[in-house]
PDB file of N, CA, C and O in Angstrom:
ATOM      1  N   LEU A   1       0.855  -1.164   0.000  1.00  0.00           N
ATOM      2  CA  LEU A   1       0.000   0.000   0.000  1.00  0.00           C
ATOM      3  C   LEU A   1       0.902   1.227   0.000  1.00  0.00           C
ATOM      4  O   LEU A   1       1.850   1.304   0.781  1.00  0.00           O
ATOM      5  N   LEU A   2       0.613   2.174  -0.861  1.00  0.00           N
ATOM      6  CA  LEU A   2       1.365   3.429  -0.930  1.00  0.00           C
ATOM      7  C   LEU A   2       0.471   4.559  -0.440  1.00  0.00           C
ATOM      8  O   LEU A   2      -0.630   4.761  -0.953  1.00  0.00           O
ATOM      9  N   VAL A   3       0.949   5.283   0.547  1.00  0.00           N
ATOM     10  CA  VAL A   3       0.234   6.428   1.092  1.00  0.00           C
ATOM     11  C   VAL A   3       1.049   7.671   0.753  1.00  0.00           C
ATOM     12  O   VAL A   3       2.269   7.674   0.917  1.00  0.00           O
ATOM     13  N   ASP A   4       0.388   8.725   0.282  1.00  0.00           N
ATOM     14  CA  ASP A   4       1.096   9.917  -0.186  1.00  0.00           C
ATOM     15  C   ASP A   4       0.644  11.170   0.569  1.00  0.00           C
ATOM     16  O   ASP A   4      -0.077  11.993   0.004  1.00  0.00           O
ATOM     17  N   PRO A   5       1.052  11.332   1.835  1.00  0.00           N
ATOM     18  CA  PRO A   5       0.665  12.549   2.548  1.00  0.00           C
ATOM     19  C   PRO A   5       1.449  13.786   2.116  1.00  0.00           C
ATOM     20  O   PRO A   5       1.158  14.886   2.587  1.00  0.00           O
ATOM     21  N   ALA A   6       2.436  13.633   1.231  1.00  0.00           N
ATOM     22  CA  ALA A   6       3.178  14.797   0.743  1.00  0.00           C
ATOM     23  C   ALA A   6       2.300  15.662  -0.152  1.00  0.00           C
ATOM     24  O   ALA A   6       2.463  16.882  -0.175  1.00  0.00           O
ATOM     25  N   ARG A   7       1.389  15.066  -0.874  1.00  0.00           N
ATOM     26  CA  ARG A   7       0.520  15.828  -1.785  1.00  0.00           C
ATOM     27  C   ARG A   7      -0.820  16.181  -1.158  1.00  0.00           C
ATOM     28  O   ARG A   7      -1.407  17.211  -1.489  1.00  0.00           O
ATOM     29  N   HIS A   8      -1.308  15.337  -0.254  1.00  0.00           N
ATOM     30  CA  HIS A   8      -2.618  15.555   0.359  1.00  0.00           C
ATOM     31  C   HIS A   8      -2.536  15.154   1.823  1.00  0.00           C
ATOM     32  O   HIS A   8      -2.094  14.048   2.134  1.00  0.00           O
ATOM     33  N   PHE A   9      -2.955  16.034   2.729  1.00  0.00           N
ATOM     34  CA  PHE A   9      -2.860  15.763   4.159  1.00  0.00           C
ATOM     35  C   PHE A   9      -3.692  14.540   4.535  1.00  0.00           C
ATOM     36  O   PHE A   9      -4.845  14.403   4.126  1.00  0.00           O
ATOM     37  N   ILE A  10      -3.087  13.661   5.315  1.00  0.00           N
ATOM     38  CA  ILE A  10      -3.780  12.486   5.842  1.00  0.00           C
ATOM     39  C   ILE A  10      -3.588  12.502   7.354  1.00  0.00           C
ATOM     40  O   ILE A  10      -2.451  12.481   7.824  1.00  0.00           O
ATOM     41  N   PRO A  11      -4.671  12.538   8.124  1.00  0.00           N
ATOM     42  CA  PRO A  11      -4.535  12.586   9.580  1.00  0.00           C
ATOM     43  C   PRO A  11      -3.907  11.306  10.138  1.00  0.00           C
ATOM     44  O   PRO A  11      -3.973  10.240   9.526  1.00  0.00           O
ATOM     45  N   LYS A  12      -3.304  11.445  11.305  1.00  0.00           N
ATOM     46  CA  LYS A  12      -2.662  10.309  11.956  1.00  0.00           C
ATOM     47  C   LYS A  12      -3.653   9.176  12.192  1.00  0.00           C
ATOM     48  O   LYS A  12      -3.304   8.007  12.027  1.00  0.00           O
ATOM     49  N   SER A  13      -4.883   9.507  12.577  1.00  0.00           N
ATOM     50  CA  SER A  13      -5.890   8.473  12.842  1.00  0.00           C
ATOM     51  C   SER A  13      -6.195   7.661  11.580  1.00  0.00           C
ATOM     52  O   SER A  13      -6.429   6.455  11.664  1.00  0.00           O
ATOM     53  N   ALA A  14      -6.195   8.305  10.421  1.00  0.00           N
ATOM     54  CA  ALA A  14      -6.443   7.586   9.167  1.00  0.00           C
ATOM     55  C   ALA A  14      -5.285   6.650   8.845  1.00  0.00           C
ATOM     56  O   ALA A  14      -5.502   5.531   8.379  1.00  0.00           O
ATOM     57  N   LEU A  15      -4.048   7.102   9.093  1.00  0.00           N
ATOM     58  CA  LEU A  15      -2.896   6.232   8.862  1.00  0.00           C
ATOM     59  C   LEU A  15      -2.944   5.011   9.772  1.00  0.00           C
ATOM     60  O   LEU A  15      -2.625   3.900   9.348  1.00  0.00           O
ATOM     61  N   LEU A  16      -3.344   5.220  11.028  1.00  0.00           N
ATOM     62  CA  LEU A  16      -3.450   4.086  11.951  1.00  0.00           C
ATOM     63  C   LEU A  16      -4.541   3.113  11.508  1.00  0.00           C
ATOM     64  O   LEU A  16      -4.390   1.901  11.662  1.00  0.00           O
ATOM     65  N   ARG A  17      -5.642   3.636  10.957  1.00  0.00           N
ATOM     66  CA  ARG A  17      -6.689   2.747  10.427  1.00  0.00           C
ATOM     67  C   ARG A  17      -6.192   1.968   9.224  1.00  0.00           C
ATOM     68  O   ARG A  17      -6.532   0.795   9.067  1.00  0.00           O
ATOM     69  N   PHE A  18      -5.376   2.611   8.353  1.00  0.00           N
ATOM     70  CA  PHE A  18      -4.772   1.897   7.221  1.00  0.00           C
ATOM     71  C   PHE A  18      -3.927   0.734   7.714  1.00  0.00           C
ATOM     72  O   PHE A  18      -3.995  -0.372   7.178  1.00  0.00           O
ATOM     73  N   ILE A  19      -3.127   0.999   8.747  1.00  0.00           N
ATOM     74  CA  ILE A  19      -2.248  -0.042   9.281  1.00  0.00           C
ATOM     75  C   ILE A  19      -3.065  -1.187   9.878  1.00  0.00           C
ATOM     76  O   ILE A  19      -2.731  -2.355   9.682  1.00  0.00           O
ATOM     77  N   ASP A  20      -4.132  -0.859  10.604  1.00  0.00           N
ATOM     78  CA  ASP A  20      -4.994  -1.908  11.163  1.00  0.00           C
ATOM     79  C   ASP A  20      -5.658  -2.729  10.060  1.00  0.00           C
ATOM     80  O   ASP A  20      -5.760  -3.951  10.170  1.00  0.00           O
ATOM     81  N   ALA A  21      -6.110  -2.062   8.999  1.00  0.00           N
ATOM     82  CA  ALA A  21      -6.732  -2.778   7.879  1.00  0.00           C
ATOM     83  C   ALA A  21      -5.714  -3.656   7.166  1.00  0.00           C
ATOM     84  O   ALA A  21      -6.038  -4.760   6.729  1.00  0.00           O
ATOM     85  N   MET A  22      -4.484  -3.167   7.046  1.00  0.00           N
ATOM     86  CA  MET A  22      -3.433  -3.976   6.425  1.00  0.00           C
ATOM     87  C   MET A  22      -3.167  -5.228   7.252  1.00  0.00           C
ATOM     88  O   MET A  22      -2.996  -6.313   6.696  1.00  0.00           O
ATOM     89  N   ALA A  23      -3.131  -5.089   8.570  1.00  0.00           N
ATOM     90  CA  ALA A  23      -2.903  -6.244   9.438  1.00  0.00           C
ATOM     91  C   ALA A  23      -4.047  -7.245   9.312  1.00  0.00           C
ATOM     92  O   ALA A  23      -3.822  -8.455   9.319  1.00  0.00           O
ATOM     93  N   LEU A  24      -5.258  -6.744   9.199  1.00  0.00           N
ATOM     94  CA  LEU A  24      -6.423  -7.617   9.049  1.00  0.00           C
ATOM     95  C   LEU A  24      -6.337  -8.446   7.774  1.00  0.00           C
ATOM     96  O   LEU A  24      -6.733  -9.612   7.758  1.00  0.00           O
ATOM     97  N   HIS A  25      -5.821  -7.846   6.710  1.00  0.00           N
ATOM     98  CA  HIS A  25      -5.708  -8.532   5.420  1.00  0.00           C
ATOM     99  C   HIS A  25      -4.325  -9.132   5.179  1.00  0.00           C
ATOM    100  O   HIS A  25      -4.017  -9.596   4.081  1.00  0.00           O
ATOM    101  N   LYS A  26      -3.496  -9.115   6.229  1.00  0.00           N
ATOM    102  CA  LYS A  26      -2.155  -9.716   6.203  1.00  0.00           C
ATOM    103  C   LYS A  26      -1.245  -9.102   5.139  1.00  0.00           C
ATOM    104  O   LYS A  26      -0.468  -9.801   4.488  1.00  0.00           O
ATOM    105  N   LEU A  27      -1.356  -7.789   4.977  1.00  0.00           N
ATOM    106  CA  LEU A  27      -0.438  -7.056   4.106  1.00  0.00           C
ATOM    107  C   LEU A  27       0.717  -6.559   4.968  1.00  0.00           C
ATOM    108  O   LEU A  27       0.496  -6.094   6.086  1.00  0.00           O
ATOM    109  N   ASN A  28       1.924  -6.651   4.472  1.00  0.00           N
ATOM    110  CA  ASN A  28       3.061  -6.292   5.312  1.00  0.00           C
ATOM    111  C   ASN A  28       3.990  -5.259   4.680  1.00  0.00           C
ATOM    112  O   ASN A  28       5.131  -5.117   5.118  1.00  0.00           O
ATOM    113  N   SER A  29       3.532  -4.546   3.675  1.00  0.00           N
ATOM    114  CA  SER A  29       4.379  -3.543   3.037  1.00  0.00           C
ATOM    115  C   SER A  29       3.620  -2.215   2.947  1.00  0.00           C
ATOM    116  O   SER A  29       2.607  -2.105   2.256  1.00  0.00           O
ATOM    117  N   LEU A  30       4.131  -1.226   3.653  1.00  0.00           N
ATOM    118  CA  LEU A  30       3.531   0.106   3.636  1.00  0.00           C
ATOM    119  C   LEU A  30       4.599   1.101   3.214  1.00  0.00           C
ATOM    120  O   LEU A  30       5.657   1.181   3.837  1.00  0.00           O
ATOM    121  N   GLN A  31       4.328   1.854   2.166  1.00  0.00           N
ATOM    122  CA  GLN A  31       5.238   2.902   1.709  1.00  0.00           C
ATOM    123  C   GLN A  31       4.571   4.245   1.988  1.00  0.00           C
ATOM    124  O   GLN A  31       3.443   4.496   1.562  1.00  0.00           O
ATOM    125  N   ILE A  32       5.280   5.090   2.701  1.00  0.00           N
ATOM    126  CA  ILE A  32       4.749   6.413   3.019  1.00  0.00           C
ATOM    127  C   ILE A  32       5.612   7.448   2.310  1.00  0.00           C
ATOM    128  O   ILE A  32       6.793   7.602   2.619  1.00  0.00           O
ATOM    129  N   HIS A  33       5.017   8.151   1.363  1.00  0.00           N
ATOM    130  CA  HIS A  33       5.712   9.178   0.585  1.00  0.00           C
ATOM    131  C   HIS A  33       5.595  10.489   1.362  1.00  0.00           C
ATOM    132  O   HIS A  33       4.608  11.213   1.232  1.00  0.00           O
ATOM    133  N   LEU A  34       6.612  10.784   2.170  1.00  0.00           N
ATOM    134  CA  LEU A  34       6.530  11.923   3.087  1.00  0.00           C
ATOM    135  C   LEU A  34       6.901  13.260   2.469  1.00  0.00           C
ATOM    136  O   LEU A  34       6.342  14.287   2.854  1.00  0.00           O
ATOM    137  N   THR A  35       7.824  13.272   1.527  1.00  0.00           N
ATOM    138  CA  THR A  35       8.263  14.555   0.976  1.00  0.00           C
ATOM    139  C   THR A  35       8.085  14.584  -0.530  1.00  0.00           C
ATOM    140  O   THR A  35       8.130  13.558  -1.209  1.00  0.00           O
ATOM    141  N   ASP A  36       7.883  15.778  -1.021  1.00  0.00           N
ATOM    142  CA  ASP A  36       7.728  15.984  -2.454  1.00  0.00           C
ATOM    143  C   ASP A  36       7.945  17.468  -2.718  1.00  0.00           C
ATOM    144  O   ASP A  36       7.686  18.296  -1.844  1.00  0.00           O
ATOM    145  N   ASP A  37       8.411  17.807  -3.893  1.00  0.00           N
ATOM    146  CA  ASP A  37       8.634  19.224  -4.183  1.00  0.00           C
ATOM    147  C   ASP A  37       7.324  20.003  -4.206  1.00  0.00           C
ATOM    148  O   ASP A  37       7.331  21.220  -4.017  1.00  0.00           O
ATOM    149  N   GLN A  38       6.210  19.333  -4.431  1.00  0.00           N
ATOM    150  CA  GLN A  38       4.920  20.011  -4.441  1.00  0.00           C
ATOM    151  C   GLN A  38       4.376  20.198  -3.026  1.00  0.00           C
ATOM    152  O   GLN A  38       3.467  21.000  -2.811  1.00  0.00           O
ATOM    153  N   GLY A  39       4.927  19.462  -2.065  1.00  0.00           N
ATOM    154  CA  GLY A  39       4.436  19.546  -0.701  1.00  0.00           C
ATOM    155  C   GLY A  39       5.189  20.540   0.166  1.00  0.00           C
ATOM    156  O   GLY A  39       4.717  20.884   1.250  1.00  0.00           O
ATOM    157  N   TRP A  40       6.344  21.011  -0.280  1.00  0.00           N
ATOM    158  CA  TRP A  40       7.150  21.945   0.497  1.00  0.00           C
ATOM    159  C   TRP A  40       6.917  23.367   0.003  1.00  0.00           C
ATOM    160  O   TRP A  40       6.861  23.621  -1.200  1.00  0.00           O
ATOM    161  N   ARG A  41       6.783  24.280   0.941  1.00  0.00           N
ATOM    162  CA  ARG A  41       6.572  25.668   0.569  1.00  0.00           C
ATOM    163  C   ARG A  41       7.629  26.533   1.232  1.00  0.00           C
ATOM    164  O   ARG A  41       7.986  26.324   2.391  1.00  0.00           O
ATOM    165  N   LYS A  42       8.120  27.497   0.488  1.00  0.00           N
ATOM    166  CA  LYS A  42       9.078  28.451   1.047  1.00  0.00           C
ATOM    167  C   LYS A  42       8.308  29.637   1.589  1.00  0.00           C
ATOM    168  O   LYS A  42       7.428  30.185   0.925  1.00  0.00           O
ATOM    169  N   VAL A  43       8.649  30.021   2.794  1.00  0.00           N
ATOM    170  CA  VAL A  43       7.951  31.147   3.419  1.00  0.00           C
ATOM    171  C   VAL A  43       8.874  32.332   3.468  1.00  0.00           C
ATOM    172  O   VAL A  43       8.490  33.394   3.958  1.00  0.00           O
TER     173      VAL A  43
END
């Protein structure tokens, strides 16, 4: 499962639900795309 919070905000509770659902279906690979040039802003 690939999760991309770099482009779209995903709350911590949703990520924990993803992990619980993965465990239920015996999936053991989670990729979290944390950074991206579109997700960083210069202030």
